[in-house]
C-alpha positions as CSV (number, residue, x, y, z in Angstrom):
1,M,7.8,-0.4,13.4
2,K,6.6,-0.1,17.3
3,V,4.2,-2.9,18.4
4,D,1.4,0.1,18.7
5,Q,2.1,1.2,15.3
6,I,1.6,-2.1,13.9
7,R,-1.7,-2.5,15.9
8,L,-2.9,1.3,14.8
9,V,-1.6,0.3,11.3
10,Q,-4.0,-3.7,11.5
11,K,-7.2,-1.4,13.4
12,T,-7.4,0.9,10.8
13,F,-7.3,-1.6,8.4
14,E,-10.4,-3.3,9.4
15,K,-12.5,-0.1,8.8
16,V,-11.3,-0.1,4.9
17,R,-11.3,-3.8,4.6
18,P,-14.7,-3.2,3.9
19,V,-14.3,-0.8,1.4
20,S,-11.3,-2.2,-0.6
21,Q,-12.9,-1.6,-4.0
22,V,-13.8,1.8,-2.8
23,T,-10.7,2.2,-1.1
24,A,-8.9,1.0,-3.8
25,E,-10.7,2.7,-6.8
26,L,-9.8,6.0,-4.5
27,F,-5.7,4.5,-4.9
28,Y,-5.8,4.1,-8.7
29,N,-7.4,7.7,-8.9
30,R,-5.4,9.7,-6.9
31,L,-2.4,7.7,-8.4
32,F,-3.2,9.0,-11.8
33,E,-3.6,12.0,-10.9
34,L,-0.5,12.7,-8.9
35,A,1.5,10.8,-12.0
36,P,-0.8,10.6,-14.9
37,S,2.4,8.3,-16.3
38,L,1.9,5.5,-14.2
39,K,-1.3,4.6,-16.0
40,L,0.6,3.2,-18.7
41,L,1.7,0.6,-16.4
42,F,-1.7,-1.4,-15.8
43,K,-2.8,-3.0,-18.7
44,G,-5.6,-5.1,-16.8
45,D,-8.7,-4.5,-15.7
46,M,-8.5,-2.0,-13.1
47,K,-11.1,-3.5,-10.5
48,T,-9.1,-6.8,-10.6
49,Q,-5.8,-4.5,-10.1
50,G,-8.2,-3.5,-7.1
51,R,-8.3,-6.4,-5.5
52,M,-5.1,-7.3,-5.8
53,L,-3.3,-4.3,-4.5
54,M,-6.0,-5.0,-1.7
55,Q,-5.3,-9.0,-1.0
56,M,-1.5,-7.6,-1.1
57,L,-1.8,-5.0,1.6
58,D,-3.9,-7.4,3.7
59,Y,-1.5,-10.1,3.6
60,A,1.2,-7.2,4.3
61,V,-1.1,-6.4,7.4
62,S,-1.6,-9.1,8.5
63,G,2.1,-10.1,8.7
64,L,3.5,-6.9,10.2
65,N,3.8,-8.2,13.3
66,K,5.7,-11.3,12.0
67,P,7.8,-9.8,9.6
68,D,10.4,-13.0,8.7
69,S,7.1,-14.4,7.3
70,I,6.0,-12.0,4.8
71,M,9.0,-10.5,3.6
72,P,10.1,-12.9,1.0
73,V,6.6,-12.7,-0.6
74,I,7.2,-8.8,-0.3
75,Q,10.6,-9.3,-2.0
76,D,9.5,-11.5,-4.6
77,L,6.4,-8.7,-4.5
78,G,9.0,-5.8,-5.4
79,R,11.0,-8.2,-8.0
80,R,7.8,-8.2,-10.3
81,H,6.7,-5.1,-9.9
82,V,10.9,-4.6,-11.5
83,R,9.4,-6.5,-14.7
84,Y,6.5,-4.0,-15.0
85,G,8.5,-1.5,-15.0
86,V,8.5,0.5,-12.0
87,K,11.2,2.7,-11.3
88,E,12.4,2.8,-7.4
89,E,11.4,7.1,-8.0
90,Y,7.8,5.4,-8.2
91,Y,7.7,4.5,-4.5
92,E,7.3,8.4,-3.1
93,T,4.5,9.3,-5.0
94,V,2.3,5.6,-4.6
95,G,3.0,6.3,-1.1
96,E,1.4,9.8,-0.9
97,A,-1.2,7.7,-3.0
98,L,-2.1,5.7,-0.2
99,L,-1.8,8.1,2.5
100,W,-3.8,10.2,0.8
101,T,-7.1,7.0,0.4
102,L,-6.8,6.5,3.6
103,E,-7.7,9.6,5.2
104,Q,-10.0,9.4,2.8
105,S,-11.7,5.8,3.9
106,L,-11.1,6.3,7.6
107,G,-12.2,10.0,7.9
108,K,-12.1,11.0,11.9
109,D,-9.9,8.2,12.3
110,Y,-7.4,8.7,10.6
111,T,-5.2,11.1,13.0
112,P,-1.7,11.9,12.8
113,D,-0.5,8.8,14.6
114,V,-2.6,6.6,12.7
115,R,-1.0,8.5,9.5
116,D,2.6,7.9,10.5
117,A,1.9,4.7,11.8
118,W,1.1,3.7,8.3
119,A,3.6,6.0,6.8
120,E,6.1,3.9,8.7
121,A,4.5,0.6,7.4
122,Y,4.4,1.4,3.6
123,K,8.6,3.0,4.5
124,L,8.8,-1.0,5.7
125,L,6.6,-2.7,2.1
126,S,8.3,-0.4,-0.1
127,D,12.0,0.2,1.6
128,T,11.7,-4.1,1.5
129,M,10.4,-4.4,-2.6
130,K,13.7,-1.7,-3.7
131,S,15.7,-3.8,-1.8
132,A,15.1,-6.6,-3.6
133,H,15.8,-5.8,-7.0
């Protein structure tokens, strides 16, 4: 990722952080709308799942400018997802749901540059998770 893209992801995540519970809810609603079968992968309370999602996103976004420090955790997350039954093809749908959610949460601040920066961040993180299988 380019430095300006990292800054853009981190800056826009600052706007999402205060509404993280609503953002997580939007994300999962959109994910299950796009792929209803994925709902079967989630056994626990969705509010707790949403908090965990947003904590991991916060961790990843905060560490984008020092990827060597976050990649082992992201790789471990990828290995855990395999154990949960996540298949490689699910990542595309998750990315689509994430970008849609960010568009809803950021409103007018969701510019083409923001979209591209988030898409690049998601690609980096999802590629790292997939390669850890």
